[in-house]
Legacy VTK file of the C-alpha trace (Angstrom):
# vtk DataFile Version 3.0
C-alpha trace
ASCII
DATASET POLYDATA
POINTS 315 float
1.955 -7.782 -16.919
-0.309 -5.944 -14.917
-1.062 -5.087 -11.366
-4.376 -4.943 -9.623
-4.740 -3.219 -6.324
-7.671 -3.868 -3.842
-9.000 -1.873 -0.872
-9.827 1.625 -0.076
-9.675 4.734 -1.923
-10.599 7.947 -0.015
-10.357 11.619 0.258
-7.334 13.030 1.819
-8.307 16.812 3.309
-4.620 18.096 3.743
-3.943 20.836 6.367
-2.484 24.167 5.165
-0.891 24.258 8.865
-2.038 27.613 9.516
-4.097 29.024 12.311
-7.004 29.240 11.500
-6.633 26.069 9.515
-7.715 25.187 6.104
-7.824 21.981 4.120
-7.650 20.993 0.441
-8.934 17.840 -1.133
-6.635 15.154 -2.341
-7.348 11.952 -4.015
-5.820 9.063 -1.819
-6.198 5.685 0.188
-2.989 3.608 0.107
-4.077 0.715 -2.497
-5.328 3.534 -4.802
-2.183 5.543 -4.424
-0.104 2.424 -5.280
-2.444 1.657 -8.476
-1.441 5.436 -9.764
2.095 4.776 -8.762
2.448 1.836 -10.941
0.634 3.409 -13.791
3.068 6.261 -13.743
5.957 4.104 -14.258
4.235 2.980 -17.332
2.875 -0.563 -16.158
-0.874 -1.556 -16.854
-2.685 -0.691 -13.443
-6.226 -1.630 -12.064
-7.885 -0.364 -9.021
-10.645 -2.782 -7.301
-12.566 -1.587 -4.638
-16.121 0.270 -3.476
-16.806 3.821 -3.730
-19.743 5.762 -2.389
-22.387 7.061 -4.856
-21.468 10.747 -4.108
-19.464 13.732 -5.161
-16.317 12.227 -3.641
-16.586 8.979 -5.008
-17.029 10.395 -8.376
-14.072 12.743 -7.782
-11.977 9.485 -7.099
-12.871 7.525 -10.186
-12.179 10.623 -12.250
-8.966 10.933 -10.708
-7.848 7.510 -10.901
-8.837 7.422 -14.532
-7.001 10.594 -15.392
-3.835 8.685 -13.866
-4.601 5.902 -16.589
-5.588 3.538 -14.146
-8.281 0.928 -15.025
-11.269 1.184 -12.960
-13.767 -1.614 -14.449
-13.169 -3.397 -10.943
-14.396 -0.280 -9.120
-18.012 -0.456 -7.785
-20.463 2.246 -6.294
-23.053 1.994 -3.382
-25.523 4.403 -2.254
-25.474 2.536 1.284
-22.485 4.440 2.486
-20.301 7.472 1.949
-16.943 7.536 0.663
-13.933 7.676 3.313
-12.521 10.811 4.365
-9.271 11.592 6.202
-8.203 14.722 7.491
-4.451 14.833 7.593
-2.193 17.367 9.480
1.413 17.543 9.180
4.344 18.731 11.529
7.412 20.967 10.766
9.178 17.649 9.306
6.350 16.493 7.244
4.807 13.606 9.160
1.361 12.961 9.464
-1.362 12.615 12.064
-4.664 11.406 10.655
-8.222 11.569 11.396
-10.332 9.152 9.933
-14.174 9.425 9.046
-14.536 5.616 8.626
-16.553 3.452 9.459
-19.074 3.391 8.216
-17.735 3.961 4.729
-18.296 2.627 1.360
-14.908 0.619 0.641
-15.982 -1.421 3.765
-18.958 -2.930 1.832
-17.126 -4.714 -0.887
-17.915 -8.374 -0.687
-16.701 -11.839 -1.879
-19.328 -11.889 -4.328
-18.410 -8.388 -5.829
-15.284 -9.739 -7.356
-15.143 -10.454 -11.337
-13.312 -13.648 -11.800
-11.537 -12.204 -14.643
-9.687 -9.789 -12.693
-7.561 -12.592 -11.485
-7.033 -14.039 -15.068
-5.819 -10.775 -16.305
-3.397 -9.476 -14.152
0.162 -10.634 -12.876
-0.157 -9.427 -9.326
-2.455 -7.969 -6.726
-1.434 -5.756 -3.946
-3.412 -5.285 -0.316
-3.030 -3.226 2.797
-4.231 -3.949 6.433
-6.884 -1.044 6.102
-9.210 -3.872 4.406
-8.895 -6.033 7.433
-10.408 -4.122 10.095
-14.042 -5.431 9.881
-15.091 -9.119 9.590
-16.671 -8.708 5.969
-13.977 -6.688 4.045
-11.243 -8.990 5.836
-13.069 -11.982 4.440
-13.232 -10.257 0.787
-9.567 -9.291 1.202
-8.325 -12.956 2.045
-10.907 -14.212 -0.724
-8.695 -12.073 -3.200
-5.587 -13.378 -1.913
-6.589 -16.824 -2.249
-8.035 -16.591 -5.848
-4.850 -14.815 -6.970
-2.811 -17.610 -5.655
-5.307 -20.110 -7.410
-4.396 -18.275 -10.395
-0.784 -17.735 -10.112
-0.319 -14.202 -9.238
2.229 -12.790 -7.289
0.757 -11.565 -4.036
1.885 -8.001 -2.200
1.395 -6.732 1.175
1.643 -3.320 2.681
1.098 -3.395 5.963
0.321 0.279 6.259
-1.081 -0.195 9.837
-3.772 2.568 11.153
-4.532 1.233 14.442
-7.224 4.189 14.974
-9.218 2.273 12.356
-9.674 -0.741 14.365
-12.549 -0.756 16.973
-10.553 -3.304 19.163
-7.356 -4.947 18.445
-8.945 -8.794 19.432
-8.450 -9.885 15.592
-5.841 -7.703 14.429
-2.765 -9.976 14.909
-4.595 -12.941 13.786
-5.575 -11.367 10.564
-2.120 -9.574 9.585
-0.808 -13.215 10.274
-3.321 -14.666 7.858
-2.538 -12.247 4.897
1.330 -12.476 5.747
0.732 -16.262 4.942
-0.719 -15.645 1.545
1.719 -12.930 0.596
5.075 -13.275 -1.487
6.171 -9.465 -1.135
5.624 -7.676 2.395
6.579 -4.275 3.167
6.397 -3.346 6.955
7.543 0.050 8.421
9.695 -0.327 11.376
7.162 0.671 13.793
4.916 -1.861 12.302
7.485 -4.846 12.911
8.037 -3.852 16.498
4.234 -3.961 17.076
3.785 -7.414 15.103
7.052 -8.688 17.367
5.353 -7.217 20.550
2.167 -9.037 20.004
3.351 -12.013 18.499
6.694 -13.045 20.112
6.704 -11.043 23.303
10.064 -10.782 24.791
11.871 -12.026 22.038
13.804 -9.948 19.522
12.622 -8.830 16.121
14.659 -11.867 14.312
12.350 -14.135 15.680
9.485 -12.382 13.950
11.367 -11.684 10.778
12.277 -15.458 10.774
8.486 -16.344 11.098
7.452 -14.041 8.303
10.068 -15.805 5.781
8.870 -19.218 7.305
5.211 -18.467 6.203
6.577 -18.692 2.252
7.204 -14.831 2.062
9.582 -14.646 -0.575
10.890 -11.075 0.096
10.215 -9.021 3.309
11.316 -5.245 3.227
11.571 -3.012 6.465
11.766 0.705 5.870
12.378 3.440 8.340
12.103 6.824 7.446
15.197 8.460 6.346
17.361 5.430 7.868
18.392 2.338 6.019
16.031 0.103 4.191
16.637 -3.448 5.253
15.585 -6.550 3.124
15.252 -10.426 3.436
14.629 -13.373 1.278
15.328 -16.893 2.142
18.649 -16.728 0.379
20.064 -13.301 1.312
19.698 -10.266 3.441
21.252 -6.677 3.284
20.433 -3.037 3.775
20.323 0.118 1.387
20.521 3.706 2.512
17.859 5.915 0.942
18.383 9.214 -0.615
18.594 12.218 1.653
16.057 14.902 0.731
13.768 17.412 2.685
10.299 16.116 3.744
7.617 18.107 2.989
4.654 15.504 3.024
5.204 11.994 3.822
1.603 11.123 2.926
2.520 8.940 0.012
6.076 8.086 0.781
5.384 4.335 1.413
2.741 4.193 -1.574
5.266 5.602 -4.161
7.902 3.125 -2.694
5.959 0.038 -3.053
4.389 1.304 -6.395
8.017 1.642 -7.610
9.039 -1.844 -6.543
5.977 -3.584 -8.111
6.453 -1.953 -11.238
10.172 -3.052 -11.574
9.123 -6.627 -10.182
6.061 -6.972 -12.982
8.274 -5.455 -15.698
11.200 -8.259 -14.838
9.691 -11.695 -14.818
7.403 -11.242 -11.368
8.334 -14.334 -8.879
11.434 -15.335 -10.803
13.211 -12.222 -9.611
12.159 -12.444 -5.761
15.404 -15.025 -5.435
18.010 -12.829 -7.137
19.568 -10.875 -4.916
21.211 -8.122 -7.419
17.528 -7.485 -8.838
16.239 -7.142 -5.225
18.666 -4.839 -4.325
18.734 -2.740 -7.522
14.515 -2.841 -7.228
14.735 -1.368 -3.524
17.142 1.356 -4.388
14.611 2.508 -7.341
11.967 2.261 -4.816
13.823 4.612 -2.397
14.184 7.078 -4.759
10.164 7.031 -5.686
9.630 7.359 -2.075
12.147 10.202 -1.685
10.594 11.925 -4.676
7.284 11.856 -3.159
7.870 13.256 0.345
9.056 16.551 -1.401
5.501 17.185 -2.683
2.152 17.753 -0.945
-0.547 15.325 -1.632
-0.971 11.643 -2.672
-1.721 11.042 -6.418
-0.180 14.300 -7.357
3.359 13.669 -5.511
3.721 10.034 -7.048
6.767 9.881 -9.426
6.841 8.883 -13.111
10.058 7.007 -14.137
11.419 10.003 -15.740
11.174 11.731 -12.338
13.507 9.341 -10.638
16.461 10.643 -12.369
16.175 13.547 -10.673
17.071 11.846 -7.199
20.583 11.057 -6.320
LINES 1 316
315 0 1 2 3 4 5 6 7 8 9 10 11 12 13 14 15 16 17 18 19 20 21 22 23 24 25 26 27 28 29 30 31 32 33 34 35 36 37 38 39 40 41 42 43 44 45 46 47 48 49 50 51 52 53 54 55 56 57 58 59 60 61 62 63 64 65 66 67 68 69 70 71 72 73 74 75 76 77 78 79 80 81 82 83 84 85 86 87 88 89 90 91 92 93 94 95 96 97 98 99 100 101 102 103 104 105 106 107 108 109 110 111 112 113 114 115 116 117 118 119 120 121 122 123 124 125 126 127 128 129 130 131 132 133 134 135 136 137 138 139 140 141 142 143 144 145 146 147 148 149 150 151 152 153 154 155 156 157 158 159 160 161 162 163 164 165 166 167 168 169 170 171 172 173 174 175 176 177 178 179 180 181 182 183 184 185 186 187 188 189 190 191 192 193 194 195 196 197 198 199 200 201 202 203 204 205 206 207 208 209 210 211 212 213 214 215 216 217 218 219 220 221 222 223 224 225 226 227 228 229 230 231 232 233 234 235 236 237 238 239 240 241 242 243 244 245 246 247 248 249 250 251 252 253 254 255 256 257 258 259 260 261 262 263 264 265 266 267 268 269 270 271 272 273 274 275 276 277 278 279 280 281 282 283 284 285 286 287 288 289 290 291 292 293 294 295 296 297 298 299 300 301 302 303 304 305 306 307 308 309 310 311 312 313 314
């Protein structure tokens, strides 16, 4: 049972919030964060993507390996540098990003770079929307999901939408729906659902978009809303779960900690067969919410992700 995460790994430079401001280097990137999160729960995990042949790319590979993530599907290029993100935090730990991308190495992963063996040796593949922002990396993402479906893998999509990474929004909705149609499990933040609803079903309420997502053969849709209740929907049930109450220091990897915990629980428990089990879904989301709550109390991405033993500290 194993998870592979495809997409970007990058360097988060996290602000100290002082004046003058200084930044500390952390390994990050949503799919890379999820790969580490899964590994920390004791589930076999791989990262697939392109890094720059530079000091930051080498640092990311070392960090992934140091957290027991398999990097055999992680490639290097000298045609572009590793992506950077400068992250500032407000008093509640909420983030604002300034990205140095494109051009960046992660956007250069092509269809022919995939090792077909990857799809034969994993149980689940996870992607995010940052690998949809340009045509060629979008095609690579779709290829990965299509091959995953062909080989019987469960497919997972955390939208993790960063609109400032899109040069224009002409293809955004079309590409998001394409990935949705190939996904078994989807996590959206409430503002991402609002964006999708506004541009897909204007002047209709969000229930229409939720129904459309489930109608695209999605087996489980999860909608997070910060410290507010988490909603979930399957074809046979729906409900909400209250996340733990904690003081947030840095929300950078909260969503990645959440989805990493969820996927680890899913892979441990027979994968797709559990996606129609309401009791399992509720328990898995509660566990995932504790993972997110643990992560927001620490700075950084990889460094803030919990292991299974850490979850016992969250009530």
